[in-house]
C-alpha positions as CSV (number, residue, x, y, z in Angstrom):
1,M,137.4,41.5,-47.9
2,S,141.1,42.8,-48.3
3,E,144.0,40.0,-48.2
4,N,145.2,42.2,-45.4
5,T,142.5,42.2,-43.2
6,T,143.0,40.2,-39.9
7,Q,140.5,37.1,-39.6
8,G,139.3,38.8,-36.4
9,A,138.2,41.8,-38.3
10,K,136.6,39.9,-40.9
11,T,134.6,37.7,-38.4
12,Y,133.4,40.7,-36.8
13,M,132.4,42.5,-39.6
14,E,130.8,39.5,-41.2
15,A,129.1,39.2,-38.1
16,V,127.9,42.7,-37.8
17,M,126.8,42.7,-41.6
18,A,124.3,39.6,-40.8
19,I,122.7,40.9,-37.8
20,L,122.1,44.5,-39.7
21,D,120.5,42.2,-42.6
22,R,118.4,40.6,-39.6
23,I,117.2,44.2,-38.6
24,A,116.4,44.9,-41.9
25,Q,114.7,41.6,-42.6
26,T,112.7,41.5,-39.5
27,Q,112.1,44.9,-37.5
28,G,110.6,47.2,-40.6
29,D,107.2,47.1,-38.9
30,A,108.2,48.4,-35.8
31,I,110.8,51.2,-37.3
32,A,107.8,52.3,-39.1
33,K,105.5,52.4,-36.1
34,A,108.5,54.4,-34.5
35,A,108.4,56.4,-37.7
36,D,104.5,57.4,-37.3
37,A,104.6,58.2,-33.8
38,I,107.8,60.5,-34.5
39,T,106.3,62.0,-37.7
40,Q,103.3,63.0,-35.9
41,A,105.1,64.8,-33.1
42,I,107.0,66.6,-35.0
43,A,104.3,67.9,-37.1
44,N,102.4,68.7,-34.1
45,D,105.5,70.9,-33.3
46,G,106.5,68.3,-30.5
47,M,109.8,66.8,-29.2
48,V,111.7,63.4,-29.4
49,Y,113.9,62.5,-26.5
50,L,116.8,59.9,-26.7
51,F,117.9,58.2,-23.8
52,G,120.9,56.0,-22.8
53,S,123.1,55.1,-20.1
54,G,126.4,53.9,-20.1
55,H,127.6,53.1,-23.4
56,S,124.1,53.5,-24.8
57,H,124.6,57.2,-23.7
58,M,126.3,57.7,-27.2
59,L,123.0,56.6,-29.1
60,A,121.4,59.6,-27.7
61,E,124.1,62.0,-28.5
62,E,124.1,60.4,-32.0
63,G,120.6,62.3,-32.7
64,H,122.2,65.7,-31.4
65,Y,123.0,68.7,-33.2
66,R,124.4,66.7,-36.3
67,A,124.6,66.7,-39.8
68,G,121.6,65.4,-41.5
69,G,119.9,65.0,-37.9
70,L,116.9,66.2,-36.8
71,A,116.4,69.5,-35.0
72,P,113.4,68.1,-32.8
73,V,115.5,65.8,-31.0
74,C,117.0,66.3,-27.6
75,P,119.0,64.0,-25.5
76,M,118.4,63.3,-22.0
77,L,121.8,63.4,-20.7
78,F,123.4,63.2,-17.2
79,S,126.9,63.1,-16.5
80,N,126.5,60.4,-13.8
81,L,124.9,58.0,-16.5
82,M,127.9,58.0,-18.6
83,L,131.4,56.9,-18.6
84,H,133.6,60.1,-19.1
85,E,133.3,60.7,-15.1
86,S,133.6,57.3,-13.5
87,A,132.4,54.1,-15.6
88,I,132.2,52.2,-12.1
89,L,129.6,55.1,-10.5
90,S,127.8,55.1,-13.7
91,S,127.4,50.9,-14.0
92,A,125.8,51.1,-10.3
93,M,123.9,54.2,-11.0
94,E,122.4,53.0,-14.0
95,R,120.6,50.5,-11.5
96,L,119.6,52.6,-8.9
97,P,115.9,53.1,-9.1
98,G,114.3,56.4,-8.4
99,L,116.1,58.8,-10.5
100,G,114.0,58.2,-13.9
101,G,111.3,60.7,-12.7
102,K,114.0,63.2,-11.8
103,L,115.4,63.0,-15.5
104,L,111.9,63.8,-16.3
105,D,111.2,66.4,-14.4
106,R,114.7,68.3,-15.8
107,Y,113.5,68.1,-19.5
108,E,109.8,68.5,-18.8
109,P,108.5,66.6,-22.0
110,R,104.7,67.6,-23.1
111,P,102.5,64.4,-23.7
112,G,102.2,63.5,-27.4
113,D,106.5,63.7,-27.4
114,V,108.3,60.7,-28.1
115,L,111.0,59.3,-26.0
116,V,113.4,56.6,-27.5
117,V,115.0,54.8,-24.6
118,F,118.6,52.7,-26.2
119,S,119.0,49.6,-23.5
120,N,120.6,46.7,-24.7
121,S,119.6,44.4,-21.8
122,G,116.7,46.2,-21.3
123,V,117.0,45.3,-17.5
124,N,118.5,48.3,-16.1
125,A,116.8,50.2,-13.3
126,V,117.1,54.2,-14.8
127,P,116.0,53.4,-18.6
128,V,113.2,51.0,-17.3
129,E,111.6,53.5,-15.2
130,L,112.4,56.4,-17.4
131,A,110.1,54.5,-20.0
132,R,107.6,53.3,-17.7
133,D,107.2,57.1,-16.1
134,A,107.2,58.7,-19.7
135,R,104.7,56.5,-20.6
136,Q,102.6,57.5,-17.8
137,R,102.7,61.4,-19.0
138,G,101.6,60.8,-22.4
139,L,104.7,59.9,-24.2
140,T,104.6,57.4,-26.8
141,V,107.6,55.3,-25.8
142,I,110.2,53.7,-27.9
143,G,112.4,50.8,-26.8
144,V,115.4,49.5,-29.0
145,V,116.5,46.6,-27.0
146,S,118.2,43.2,-27.9
147,L,115.1,40.6,-27.1
148,E,117.6,38.0,-26.8
149,Y,119.7,39.3,-23.9
150,S,116.6,40.8,-22.0
151,T,114.8,37.5,-22.1
152,Q,118.4,36.0,-20.7
153,A,119.1,38.8,-18.3
154,P,118.5,38.9,-14.3
155,N,116.0,41.4,-13.7
156,P,116.3,43.0,-10.5
157,I,113.6,45.6,-10.4
158,G,110.7,42.9,-11.6
159,V,109.6,44.5,-15.2
160,K,111.9,44.7,-18.3
161,L,112.2,47.6,-20.9
162,P,110.2,45.7,-23.9
163,E,107.1,45.6,-20.9
164,V,106.7,49.0,-20.6
165,A,107.7,50.5,-24.3
166,D,104.8,51.2,-26.6
167,I,106.9,50.2,-29.3
168,V,110.3,47.6,-29.2
169,I,112.6,47.7,-31.8
170,D,115.2,44.6,-31.4
171,N,118.5,45.2,-32.4
172,C,118.8,41.3,-32.9
173,G,122.3,41.3,-31.1
174,P,123.4,38.3,-28.9
175,P,123.2,38.2,-25.1
176,G,126.4,39.7,-23.7
177,D,126.7,42.2,-26.7
178,A,130.4,41.1,-28.1
179,L,130.7,38.9,-31.2
180,V,133.9,37.6,-31.8
181,D,134.6,34.4,-29.5
182,M,138.0,34.0,-27.9
183,G,137.5,30.7,-26.2
184,G,137.4,30.6,-22.4
185,G,134.3,32.5,-21.4
186,V,135.6,35.4,-23.1
187,K,133.9,37.5,-26.3
188,V,135.3,40.6,-27.7
189,A,133.8,43.8,-30.1
190,P,130.9,44.8,-29.1
191,Y,127.9,45.5,-31.4
192,S,125.1,47.1,-30.0
193,T,126.5,50.9,-30.9
194,V,126.7,49.8,-34.5
195,A,122.9,48.5,-34.6
196,G,121.4,51.5,-32.4
197,A,122.9,54.1,-34.8
198,F,121.4,52.1,-37.6
199,I,118.2,51.4,-36.1
200,W,118.0,55.5,-35.5
201,N,119.2,56.9,-38.4
202,S,116.8,54.4,-40.5
203,I,114.2,56.1,-38.3
204,V,115.0,59.6,-39.2
205,A,115.3,58.7,-42.8
206,E,111.8,57.4,-42.6
207,V,110.5,60.5,-40.6
208,S,112.0,62.9,-42.9
209,V,110.4,61.0,-46.1
210,R,107.1,60.8,-44.3
211,L,107.1,65.1,-43.4
212,A,108.3,65.5,-47.0
213,T,105.3,63.5,-48.2
214,Q,103.0,65.2,-46.2
215,G,104.3,68.4,-47.7
216,L,106.0,69.6,-44.7
217,T,109.1,71.0,-44.0
218,V,111.9,68.4,-42.8
219,P,113.7,70.3,-39.9
220,A,117.2,69.0,-40.3
221,Y,120.3,70.2,-39.8
222,R,123.5,70.7,-42.2
223,S,126.7,70.2,-42.2
224,S,128.4,73.3,-40.7
225,N,131.0,73.1,-43.9
226,M,128.4,73.3,-46.7
227,P,127.3,76.7,-48.2
228,G,124.3,78.2,-46.5
229,A,124.5,76.0,-43.9
230,A,125.0,78.9,-41.2
231,E,121.9,80.4,-42.1
232,H,119.9,77.3,-42.1
233,N,121.1,76.1,-39.0
234,A,120.6,79.5,-37.3
235,D,116.7,79.0,-38.1
236,M,116.6,75.4,-36.4
237,L,118.1,76.6,-33.2
238,A,115.8,79.8,-33.3
239,K,113.4,77.6,-33.4
240,Y,114.3,74.4,-30.6
241,K,117.2,76.1,-28.4
242,K,114.5,76.7,-25.9
243,R,113.3,73.0,-26.0
244,N,117.0,71.2,-25.8
245,P,118.9,72.4,-22.8
246,H,122.1,71.2,-24.9
247,L,122.4,73.4,-27.7
């Protein structure tokens, strides 16, 4: 670490690196299963849907239309479950039963598609019900969650994300998310966004290698600032725009 790095930054960086290493050491089998499901879906001309409410919505956008990202990926976005219009309303609505099925109706996923649900606590109504309903409709559901947090968090709807997902990937984070203890019950510097992006892009890399190994085209976007990217990305958009309302 640089001599100019403060103690707070060092504490956070070391904690993040330790937990990411734990993911790498313990979640390989779950990531491989997730890659199997997504590879099969893409090979069969299917789609991958990503969902998160609150701050986890950023992980749904992480996989959407970006350089090095897979084109057959669609985020499930609903403004009232995000934070930019009203953080207080978002926090209330993600706990409200009955919305999960309505979100599925909007995007019309098909049996054989894949849904990845990011929910750090794994207990809020919308992500849990969305996962449950998607599975009932024939999707393979991957849950990315802190198992330790999920075990300790109150369970208002009687079921948690790890119980309804086909594949569970533990982000290995602590209850409450934040990593730097300030004393008096206060912790700062959350972790789950870093972990979710790390897990998702690990899956992207694995899926891409598997597709290439099977002799299939890897349907990935290129950076629009690179030569030839416009033509390449136009081909991707022509194929997937009708199934992704956010393109």
